[in-house]
ZADO-993725 format. One line per 4 residues: number of its first residue (from 1); for each residue x, y, z of N, C-alpha, C. Coordinates in nm, 3 decimals, decimal comma. Each point is the difference from the previous one (the first is absolute). Example, Ala and Ser with C-alpha at 12.3 -4.5 7.8 and 13.67 -1.06 7.14 Angstrom:
1) 1,319 -0,569 0,780 -0,089 0,119 0,000 0,090 0,120 0,000  -0,035 0,105 -0,072 0,082 0,119 0,006 -0,077 0,109 0,073
//
This chain:
1) 4,938 8,822 14,624 0,024 -0,137 -0,046 -0,123 -0,053 -0,072  0,023 -0,078 -0,107 -0,112 -0,056 -0,075 -0,049 -0,129 0,061  0,067 -0,047 0,105 -0,042 -0,122 0,066 -0,025 0,026 0,147  -0,107 -0,061 0,051 -0,024 0,002 0,144 0,072 -0,119 0,061
5) 0,079 0,024 0,103 0,077 -0,108 0,059 -0,081 -0,082 0,098  -0,124 0,042 0,030 -0,085 -0,075 0,091 -0,041 -0,133 -0,058  -0,032 -0,094 0,084 -0,044 -0,133 -0,044 -0,147 -0,017 0,031  -0,078 -0,060 -0,090 -0,144 -0,009 0,019 -0,041 -0,069 0,130
9) 0,080 -0,094 0,047 -0,038 -0,070 0,122 0,003 0,095 0,120  0,076 0,108 -0,011 0,002 0,099 0,106 -0,097 0,114 -0,029  -0,004 0,045 -0,124 -0,087 0,110 -0,034 -0,147 -0,033 0,027  -0,038 -0,124 -0,020 -0,141 -0,038 0,009 -0,022 -0,105 0,109
13) 0,088 0,000 0,100 -0,005 -0,104 0,102 -0,135 -0,002 0,072  -0,048 0,116 0,041 -0,125 0,003 0,076 -0,120 -0,042 -0,085  0,007 0,030 -0,131 -0,113 -0,031 -0,085 0,000 -0,145 -0,046  0,118 -0,048 -0,038 0,003 -0,124 -0,077 0,050 -0,122 0,075
17) 0,081 0,019 0,103 0,064 -0,116 0,059 -0,055 -0,035 0,138  -0,122 0,046 0,027 -0,065 -0,037 0,124 -0,125 -0,079 -0,031  -0,057 -0,064 0,102 -0,117 -0,085 -0,020 -0,122 0,083 -0,038  -0,010 0,122 0,054 -0,120 0,079 -0,021 -0,010 0,063 -0,137
21) -0,107 0,079 -0,016 -0,023 0,080 -0,120 -0,016 -0,083 -0,126  -0,064 -0,115 0,010 -0,028 -0,078 -0,120 -0,108 0,065 -0,085  -0,067 0,102 0,055 -0,101 0,070 -0,079 0,063 0,068 -0,121  0,130 0,029 0,010 0,069 0,066 -0,111 0,042 -0,100 -0,107
25) -0,018 -0,128 0,025 0,043 -0,104 -0,094 -0,110 -0,030 -0,101  0,040 -0,060 -0,110 -0,095 -0,046 -0,101 0,030 -0,145 -0,034  -0,091 -0,065 -0,068 0,017 -0,141 -0,034 0,060 -0,015 -0,139  0,100 -0,085 -0,010 0,059 -0,035 -0,130 -0,018 -0,150 -0,021
29) -0,051 -0,037 -0,116 -0,026 -0,140 -0,032 0,105 -0,052 -0,098  0,057 -0,117 0,030 0,097 -0,058 -0,091 -0,069 -0,044 -0,129  0,043 0,058 -0,111 -0,059 -0,030 -0,130 0,075 -0,111 -0,072  0,133 0,006 0,006 0,083 -0,099 -0,071 0,136 -0,006 0,067
33) 0,068 -0,112 -0,016 0,135 -0,017 0,057 0,076 -0,105 -0,078  0,132 0,020 -0,009 0,085 -0,098 -0,068 0,141 0,012 0,055  0,073 -0,109 0,000 0,139 -0,001 0,041 0,086 0,045 -0,117  0,087 0,099 0,022 0,088 0,046 -0,108 0,145 -0,039 0,024
37) 0,032 -0,043 0,123 0,128 -0,065 0,030 -0,034 -0,109 0,102  0,096 -0,085 0,037 -0,031 -0,104 0,099 -0,051 0,054 0,134  0,026 0,127 0,032 -0,042 0,053 0,131 -0,086 0,125 -0,008  -0,020 0,056 -0,119 -0,071 0,128 -0,013 -0,133 -0,021 -0,073
41) -0,106 0,051 0,062 -0,135 -0,011 -0,055 -0,050 0,137 -0,046  -0,048 0,005 -0,123 -0,064 0,121 -0,054 -0,147 -0,008 0,039  -0,053 0,105 0,066 -0,137 -0,001 0,049 -0,073 0,125 -0,048  -0,117 -0,020 -0,061 -0,084 0,110 -0,045 -0,121 0,012 0,092
45) -0,018 0,119 0,059 -0,110 0,025 0,090 -0,099 0,098 -0,062  -0,127 -0,019 0,031 -0,108 0,084 -0,050 -0,063 0,072 0,119  -0,011 0,134 -0,010 -0,058 0,080 0,108 -0,151 0,015 -0,013  -0,059 -0,049 -0,107 -0,145 0,013 -0,019 -0,034 0,110 -0,098
49) -0,118 -0,011 -0,059 -0,041 0,092 -0,106 -0,011 0,144 0,048  -0,031 0,020 0,127 -0,021 0,135 0,051 0,124 0,060 0,065  0,114 -0,066 -0,012 0,121 0,046 0,069 0,120 -0,006 -0,094  0,085 0,101 0,007 0,124 0,000 -0,076 0,116 0,022 0,095
53) 0,120 -0,036 -0,045 0,121 0,014 0,080 0,093 0,098 -0,072  0,011 0,124 0,047 0,084 0,100 -0,066 0,148 -0,021 0,033  0,065 -0,085 -0,073 0,139 -0,036 0,028 0,092 0,117 -0,033  0,083 0,039 0,096 0,097 0,106 -0,022 0,140 -0,057 -0,016
57) 0,091 0,083 -0,049 0,138 -0,042 -0,015 0,060 -0,025 0,138  0,067 -0,115 0,016 0,062 -0,037 0,127 -0,102 -0,006 0,113  -0,109 -0,073 -0,025 -0,102 -0,018 0,103 -0,030 -0,148 0,018  -0,047 -0,036 0,119 -0,029 -0,140 0,030 -0,142 -0,014 0,052
61) -0,048 -0,125 0,002 -0,132 -0,032 0,052 0,018 -0,091 0,121  -0,072 0,028 0,107 0,008 -0,079 0,122 -0,106 -0,108 -0,001  0,043 -0,125 0,024 -0,091 -0,114 0,005 -0,017 -0,046 0,144  -0,122 -0,033 0,036 -0,036 -0,040 0,136 -0,034 -0,149 0,003
65) 0,051 -0,069 0,101 -0,031 -0,143 0,016 -0,016 -0,031 0,148  -0,106 -0,071 0,033 -0,026 -0,045 0,136 0,025 -0,151 0,003  0,105 -0,044 0,072 0,035 -0,141 -0,003 -0,086 -0,082 0,096  0,027 -0,130 0,008 -0,082 -0,091 0,080 0,006 0,031 0,148
69) 0,106 0,069 0,042 0,012 0,040 0,141 -0,058 0,138 0,027  -0,072 0,054 -0,100 -0,060 0,133 0,010 0,104 0,111 0,012  0,121 -0,029 -0,049 0,103 0,103 -0,005 -0,012 0,076 -0,133  0,016 0,131 0,008 -0,015 0,085 -0,117 0,135 0,021 -0,069
73) 0,001 -0,011 -0,130 0,122 0,022 -0,078 -0,030 0,102 -0,109  0,085 0,102 -0,009 -0,004 0,095 -0,111 0,130 -0,016 -0,079  -0,011 -0,001 -0,131 0,121 -0,016 -0,082 -0,013 0,089 -0,124  0,099 0,088 -0,025 -0,007 0,084 -0,121 0,052 -0,075 -0,123
77) -0,071 0,013 -0,109 0,044 -0,050 -0,130 -0,013 0,113 -0,101  0,095 0,007 -0,093 0,000 0,107 -0,099 -0,062 -0,049 -0,130  -0,108 0,063 -0,048 -0,056 -0,038 -0,130 0,103 0,017 -0,111  -0,002 -0,089 -0,096 0,094 0,010 -0,112 -0,063 0,072 -0,118
81) -0,122 0,048 0,017 -0,068 0,075 -0,105 0,061 0,139 -0,013  -0,014 0,062 -0,117 0,049 0,138 -0,016 -0,064 0,094 0,100  0,077 0,097 0,045 -0,052 0,099 0,094 -0,099 0,093 -0,068  -0,073 0,075 0,081 -0,099 0,097 -0,048 -0,107 -0,067 -0,085
85) -0,034 -0,120 0,040 -0,099 -0,079 -0,074 -0,109 -0,038 0,099  -0,117 0,060 -0,016 -0,111 -0,037 0,085 -0,080 -0,112 -0,064  0,003 -0,118 0,058 -0,070 -0,115 -0,056 -0,056 -0,084 0,113  -0,094 -0,085 -0,031 -0,063 -0,082 0,103 0,085 -0,122 0,034
89) 0,098 -0,034 -0,083 0,086 -0,115 0,027 0,146 0,043 0,006  0,080 -0,080 0,069 0,143 0,026 0,007 0,073 -0,132 0,021  0,130 0,000 -0,030 0,082 -0,121 0,007 0,114 0,018 0,098  0,029 -0,106 0,074 0,116 0,000 0,090 0,077 -0,130 -0,020
93) 0,125 0,000 0,044 0,084 -0,120 0,001 0,027 -0,037 0,144  -0,022 -0,127 0,034 0,017 -0,047 0,138 0,100 -0,114 0,003  0,112 0,022 0,067 0,100 -0,105 0,015 -0,033 -0,085 0,121  -0,002 -0,130 -0,018 -0,028 -0,090 0,111 0,124 -0,011 0,088
97) -0,019 0,035 0,128 0,110 -0,001 0,096 -0,026 -0,110 0,102  0,103 -0,078 0,029 -0,015 -0,105 0,099 -0,042 0,061 0,134  -0,105 -0,054 0,058 -0,056 0,049 0,126 -0,060 0,140 -0,011  -0,019 0,048 -0,122 -0,063 0,130 -0,020 -0,152 -0,015 0,004
101) -0,062 0,049 0,107 -0,144 -0,020 0,019 -0,080 0,061 -0,115  0,031 0,125 -0,034 -0,077 0,069 -0,103 0,026 -0,059 -0,138  0,127 -0,022 -0,034 0,031 -0,050 -0,135 -0,055 -0,140 -0,021  0,005 -0,084 0,103 -0,055 -0,134 -0,014 -0,152 0,004 -0,015
105) -0,065 0,088 0,075 -0,145 0,014 -0,015 -0,035 0,044 -0,142  0,075 0,096 -0,053 -0,032 0,052 -0,133 0,030 -0,103 -0,109  0,099 -0,085 0,022 0,028 -0,105 -0,097 -0,106 -0,110 0,004  -0,073 -0,010 0,110 -0,105 -0,100 0,011 -0,137 0,052 -0,043
109) -0,010 0,128 -0,029 -0,129 0,056 -0,044 -0,038 -0,051 -0,138  -0,130 -0,012 -0,024 -0,052 -0,039 -0,131 -0,090 0,111 -0,050  -0,020 0,011 -0,132 -0,087 0,105 -0,054 -0,136 0,001 0,069  -0,043 0,119 0,039 -0,124 0,017 0,076 0,023 0,032 0,145
113) 0,117 -0,039 0,054 0,034 0,034 0,138 0,023 0,151 0,012  -0,024 0,053 0,121 0,013 0,144 0,020 0,094 0,033 0,116  0,053 0,122 -0,004 0,079 0,058 0,108 -0,040 0,146 0,014  0,019 0,055 0,119 -0,017 0,143 0,019 0,130 0,071 -0,036
117) -0,013 0,117 -0,063 0,117 0,078 -0,039 -0,019 0,145 0,041  0,112 0,071 0,011 0,001 0,144 0,017 0,101 0,060 -0,097  -0,026 0,121 -0,039 0,096 0,066 -0,087 -0,064 0,048 -0,129  0,089 0,038 -0,094 0,145 -0,010 0,005 0,065 0,095 0,102
121) 0,114 -0,044 0,052 0,079 0,076 0,096 0,127 0,049 -0,071  0,022 0,130 -0,010 0,123 0,049 -0,064 0,123 -0,036 0,082  0,101 -0,054 -0,067 0,125 -0,033 0,068 0,100 0,115 -0,012  0,018 0,048 -0,122 0,089 0,112 -0,027 -0,065 0,086 -0,107
125) 0,039 0,125 -0,006 -0,050 0,087 -0,107 0,107 0,016 -0,107  -0,043 0,002 -0,124 0,093 0,015 -0,113 -0,034 0,127 -0,078  0,101 0,082 -0,026 -0,017 0,123 -0,077 0,087 -0,010 -0,125  -0,058 0,003 -0,121 0,079 -0,009 -0,122 0,108 0,108 -0,006
129) 0,118 -0,041 -0,048 0,112 0,091 -0,026 0,061 0,062 0,126  -0,043 -0,042 0,117 0,062 0,053 0,122 0,141 -0,057 0,018  0,020 -0,123 -0,044 0,132 -0,063 0,005 0,043 -0,040 -0,141  0,128 0,015 -0,028 0,049 -0,042 -0,131 0,012 -0,152 -0,008
133) 0,033 -0,063 0,114 0,023 -0,144 0,003 -0,056 -0,058 0,128  -0,072 -0,112 -0,013 -0,046 -0,076 0,115 0,046 -0,144 -0,017  0,073 -0,051 0,099 0,045 -0,139 0,000 -0,100 -0,086 0,077  -0,031 -0,117 -0,055 -0,098 -0,090 0,060 0,064 -0,136 0,023
137) -0,006 -0,048 0,123 0,057 -0,129 0,037 -0,113 -0,088 0,053  -0,035 -0,105 -0,074 -0,116 -0,082 0,034 0,040 -0,144 0,022  -0,064 -0,062 0,100 0,018 -0,142 0,025 -0,133 -0,071 -0,016  -0,012 -0,092 -0,096 -0,121 -0,079 -0,019 -0,123 0,085 -0,024
141) -0,109 -0,029 0,075 -0,124 0,076 -0,019 0,011 0,142 0,053  0,115 0,036 0,056 0,027 0,139 0,032 0,004 0,088 -0,124  -0,005 -0,063 -0,117 -0,006 0,074 -0,126 -0,130 0,078 -0,013  -0,109 -0,048 0,062 -0,133 0,054 -0,033 -0,016 0,150 0,023
145) 0,053 0,060 0,108 -0,015 0,147 0,010 0,068 0,073 -0,115  0,110 -0,057 -0,048 0,075 0,067 -0,106 -0,068 -0,010 -0,135  -0,084 -0,103 -0,019 -0,073 -0,011 -0,127 -0,089 0,122 -0,021  -0,067 0,044 0,108 -0,083 0,120 -0,010 0,084 0,122 -0,038
149) 0,115 0,014 0,067 0,087 0,115 -0,025 0,054 -0,003 -0,143  0,048 -0,115 -0,044 0,057 -0,013 -0,135 -0,104 0,035 -0,105  -0,120 -0,058 0,014 -0,106 0,026 -0,097 -0,039 0,147 -0,001  -0,017 0,058 0,119 -0,042 0,140 0,010 0,103 0,093 -0,063
153) 0,127 -0,021 0,031 0,105 0,089 -0,049 0,021 -0,014 -0,151  0,008 -0,123 -0,048 0,032 -0,021 -0,141 -0,114 0,038 -0,093  -0,124 -0,015 0,047 -0,115 0,031 -0,085 -0,027 0,151 -0,008  0,070 0,077 0,081 -0,017 0,145 -0,001 0,102 0,063 -0,095
157) -0,044 0,052 -0,116 0,096 0,054 -0,097 0,073 0,124 0,049  -0,052 0,063 0,105 0,064 0,120 0,054 0,095 -0,030 0,116  0,010 -0,127 0,036 0,087 -0,040 0,112 0,131 -0,052 -0,057  0,111 0,059 0,043 0,133 -0,041 -0,048 0,080 -0,076 0,105
161) -0,063 -0,037 0,110 0,070 -0,072 0,107 0,054 -0,132 -0,050  0,126 -0,028 0,032 0,061 -0,129 -0,034 -0,020 -0,098 0,116  -0,025 -0,126 -0,034 -0,019 -0,105 0,100 0,096 -0,114 -0,026  0,070 -0,043 0,104 0,086 -0,117 -0,008 -0,051 -0,104 0,099
165) -0,016 -0,124 -0,046 -0,053 -0,107 0,084 0,096 -0,117 0,005  0,032 -0,045 0,121 0,067 -0,129 0,020 -0,102 -0,092 0,066  -0,033 -0,108 -0,069 -0,105 -0,091 0,044 0,063 -0,132 0,045  -0,010 -0,030 0,130 0,066 -0,116 0,060 -0,101 -0,111 0,028
169) 0,035 -0,123 -0,039 -0,086 -0,116 0,023 0,084 -0,122 0,031  -0,065 -0,099 0,064 0,070 -0,124 0,033 0,037 -0,080 -0,124  -0,088 0,002 -0,100 0,023 -0,081 -0,120 -0,066 0,066 -0,120  0,036 -0,049 -0,117 -0,058 0,053 -0,124 -0,150 -0,022 -0,002
173) -0,048 -0,115 0,045 -0,143 -0,029 -0,007 -0,081 0,083 0,100  0,067 0,058 0,099 -0,069 0,087 0,096 0,001 0,147 -0,043  0,061 0,029 -0,115 0,012 0,137 -0,048 -0,129 0,040 -0,071  -0,083 0,078 0,066 -0,128 0,041 -0,056 0,016 0,122 -0,091
177) -0,089 0,013 -0,095 -0,017 0,122 -0,079 0,120 0,033 -0,090  0,083 -0,099 -0,027 0,123 0,028 -0,075 -0,029 0,050 -0,141  -0,099 -0,061 -0,065 -0,033 0,042 -0,136 -0,044 0,146 -0,006  -0,083 0,042 0,096 -0,048 0,138 0,003 0,113 0,097 0,030
181) 0,088 -0,037 0,094 0,112 0,087 0,034 0,093 0,017 -0,119  0,026 -0,108 -0,071 0,084 0,009 -0,120 -0,066 0,086 -0,107  -0,133 -0,009 -0,009 -0,073 0,083 -0,098 0,013 0,147 0,035  -0,013 0,034 0,127 0,019 0,139 0,042 0,138 0,050 -0,041
185) 0,101 -0,084 0,020 0,137 0,040 -0,034 0,017 0,020 -0,149  -0,065 -0,085 -0,080 0,008 0,014 -0,146 -0,072 0,126 -0,048  -0,112 0,033 0,063 -0,079 0,115 -0,042 0,059 0,133 0,047  0,063 0,001 0,117 0,055 0,123 0,057 0,146 -0,023 0,042
189) 0,088 -0,031 -0,093 0,139 -0,034 0,035 0,077 0,114 0,067  -0,040 0,123 -0,025 0,070 0,114 0,059 -0,049 0,030 0,142  -0,114 -0,061 0,037 -0,060 0,036 0,128 -0,011 -0,117 0,096  0,009 -0,123 -0,049 -0,018 -0,115 0,088 0,104 -0,107 -0,027
193) 0,063 -0,046 0,107 0,100 -0,107 -0,012 -0,028 -0,104 0,107  -0,002 -0,128 -0,039 -0,024 -0,107 0,095 0,113 -0,102 -0,007  0,046 -0,044 0,117 0,096 -0,108 0,011 -0,056 -0,104 0,096  0,042 -0,124 -0,019 -0,054 -0,110 0,081 0,113 -0,067 0,077
197) -0,032 -0,036 0,125 0,092 -0,076 0,083 -0,072 -0,123 0,050  0,051 -0,116 -0,036 -0,058 -0,127 0,044 0,101 -0,069 0,091  -0,041 -0,025 0,123 0,090 -0,063 0,097 -0,082 -0,077 0,102  0,041 -0,121 0,029 -0,072 -0,080 0,100 0,001 0,066 0,137
201) 0,105 0,076 0,026 0,006 0,079 0,123 0,087 0,122 -0,025  -0,022 0,104 0,078 0,077 0,123 -0,018 0,132 -0,012 0,076  0,092 -0,076 -0,061 0,132 -0,019 0,062 0,092 0,115 -0,042  0,129 -0,015 0,029 0,095 0,108 -0,030 0,007 0,030 -0,149
205) -0,005 -0,105 -0,083 0,008 0,023 -0,145 -0,121 0,078 -0,050  -0,119 -0,038 0,049 -0,121 0,072 -0,040 0,004 0,143 0,051  0,049 0,018 0,120 0,008 0,135 0,057 0,093 0,088 -0,083  0,107 -0,058 -0,053 0,092 0,076 -0,085 -0,072 0,051 -0,125
209) -0,091 -0,083 -0,053 -0,078 0,043 -0,117 -0,087 0,120 0,035  -0,064 -0,006 0,117 -0,083 0,111 0,044 0,084 0,126 0,019  0,115 -0,014 0,064 0,089 0,114 0,023 0,043 0,061 -0,132  0,039 -0,084 -0,095 0,042 0,050 -0,130 -0,110 0,076 -0,071
213) -0,120 -0,054 0,005 -0,114 0,068 -0,063 -0,032 0,132 0,071  -0,003 -0,003 0,133 -0,037 0,119 0,076 0,101 0,112 -0,019  0,127 -0,035 -0,019 0,104 0,100 -0,013 0,016 0,051 -0,142  -0,051 -0,076 -0,098 0,028 0,030 -0,140 -0,046 0,139 -0,042
217) -0,118 0,041 0,047 -0,051 0,131 -0,040 -0,045 0,082 0,121  0,071 -0,016 0,108 -0,030 0,082 0,117 0,074 0,134 -0,017  -0,057 0,082 -0,088 0,068 0,123 -0,040 -0,019 0,110 0,104  -0,124 0,016 0,047 -0,029 0,107 0,094 -0,054 -0,057 0,131
221) 0,031 0,068 0,108 -0,050 -0,045 0,130 -0,152 0,004 0,006  -0,058 0,085 -0,085 -0,146 0,014 0,003 -0,071 -0,111 -0,077  0,072 -0,082 -0,075 -0,063 -0,108 -0,075 -0,050 -0,105 0,098  -0,131 -0,019 0,011 -0,052 -0,094 0,099 0,008 -0,145 -0,048
225) 0,005 -0,091 0,095 -0,008 -0,142 -0,028 -0,115 -0,056 0,084  -0,097 -0,059 -0,068 -0,115 -0,060 0,067 0,021 -0,150 0,009  -0,025 -0,058 0,117 0,020 -0,142 0,025 -0,132 -0,064 0,037  -0,034 -0,112 -0,064 -0,126 -0,068 0,029 0,020 -0,151 -0,009
229) -0,053 -0,072 0,098 0,011 -0,145 0,000 -0,040 -0,054 0,136  0,032 -0,126 0,025 -0,029 -0,061 0,129 0,081 0,069 0,109  -0,040 -0,019 0,126 0,076 0,059 0,110 0,144 -0,048 0,000  0,023 -0,129 -0,032 0,136 -0,052 -0,006 0,081 0,072 -0,107
233) -0,059 0,018 -0,118 0,069 0,068 -0,110 0,033 0,144 0,037  -0,101 0,072 0,051 0,020 0,140 0,035 0,104 0,014 0,112  -0,001 -0,094 0,095 0,097 0,005 0,109 0,142 -0,019 -0,050  0,021 -0,095 -0,091 0,133 -0,022 -0,057 0,047 0,123 -0,076
237) -0,092 0,062 -0,073 0,037 0,114 -0,083 0,022 0,127 0,082  -0,083 0,023 0,103 0,004 0,129 0,070 0,034 -0,012 0,148  0,020 -0,121 0,050 0,038 -0,016 0,139 -0,115 -0,006 0,097  -0,123 0,018 -0,049 -0,117 -0,004 0,089 -0,124 -0,028 -0,083
241) -0,106 -0,043 0,066 -0,125 -0,032 -0,069 -0,070 0,127 -0,047  -0,109 -0,016 -0,075 -0,070 0,113 -0,060 -0,052 0,099 0,102  -0,036 -0,048 0,120 -0,059 0,089 0,099 0,101 0,092 0,068  0,130 -0,026 -0,022 0,102 0,084 0,064 0,001 0,139 -0,063
245) 0,018 0,100 0,082 -0,002 0,136 -0,051 0,132 0,074 0,021  0,083 -0,047 0,092 0,116 0,080 0,036 0,131 -0,078 -0,014  -0,003 -0,106 -0,081 0,119 -0,083 -0,014 0,027 -0,029 -0,147  0,127 0,004 -0,037 0,040 -0,045 -0,134 0,130 -0,076 0,015
249) 0,009 -0,112 -0,067 0,120 -0,083 0,009 0,000 -0,095 -0,117  0,049 -0,121 0,022 -0,004 -0,102 -0,102 0,082 0,033 -0,124  -0,037 -0,063 -0,110 0,073 0,014 -0,126 -0,001 0,144 -0,048  -0,112 0,068 0,012 -0,011 0,134 -0,057 0,076 0,105 0,078
253) 0,021 -0,023 0,130 0,084 0,092 0,076 0,142 -0,003 -0,054  0,044 -0,119 -0,042 0,133 -0,013 -0,059 0,013 0,085 -0,127  -0,113 0,023 -0,067 0,001 0,077 -0,124 -0,013 0,150 0,025  -0,009 0,040 0,127 -0,008 0,142 0,031 -0,140 0,054 0,012
257) -0,100 -0,088 -0,002 -0,138 0,048 0,014 -0,030 0,033 0,146  -0,089 0,096 0,018 -0,036 0,047 0,134 -0,152 -0,002 0,014  -0,048 0,040 0,117 -0,144 0,008 0,023 -0,067 0,100 -0,092  0,077 0,098 -0,048 -0,057 0,105 -0,085 -0,029 -0,051 -0,140
261) 0,077 -0,098 -0,049 -0,021 -0,041 -0,139 -0,025 -0,150 -0,018  -0,013 -0,074 0,108 -0,035 -0,143 -0,009 -0,136 -0,019 0,068  -0,098 -0,040 -0,077 -0,138 -0,001 0,047 -0,056 -0,141 -0,005  -0,045 -0,052 0,114 -0,062 -0,132 0,006 -0,148 0,014 -0,037
265) -0,042 -0,071 -0,101 -0,140 0,010 -0,045 -0,081 -0,110 0,064
//
């Protein structure tokens, strides 16, 4: 298989999701930030002149935060920069979540503030031409892991893998990166297709749209479908949150997807 079905929170649990081993962390300084939708903040971090971040395809960076109660929080964010790019700075998108300790802290940061980070941590491995078709189902900022994959695959002239993306958002103004996604489709029409679903909630009508899209080109059982988004989104789509390993249900089970070809990112 060209994809590892393991999830980074389990693969690196002892290293990354415990209080100890901060010696393996490095400091990232917020260089710049701006709101790109009413709830999503674009944040540029600098690792320092003597440090680079070797971003890989489908990899994330772990951010560390110690709150006022001295509780430790680790949260993975996926850089939106092209993969295989070693640079001292990187960009992430952070959606502000009500009662979200980490996201609220990051939205309150100002340039010059710092956080400890670890990574990059590989989420899945991608091998060019191993699959003829990969379906991508993204909700909101769950798009970010797929940006790395899309850029890596399409920029490789020897890679013929086709990518289909259904991008789901609450509203048009919350739809990030639409111009870039449309540009990819214009430049590589034979290899990349994007459709958009805007719905205030994933009700029965919205679910029918997902089912129709998922079934449209489900030609082979081996064609994988990758799902990325909030826990609520992933649960509706697959019947369980991202950390689940042995369960498949929800909308995608209705489409005939199984644990073998439906992958929570």
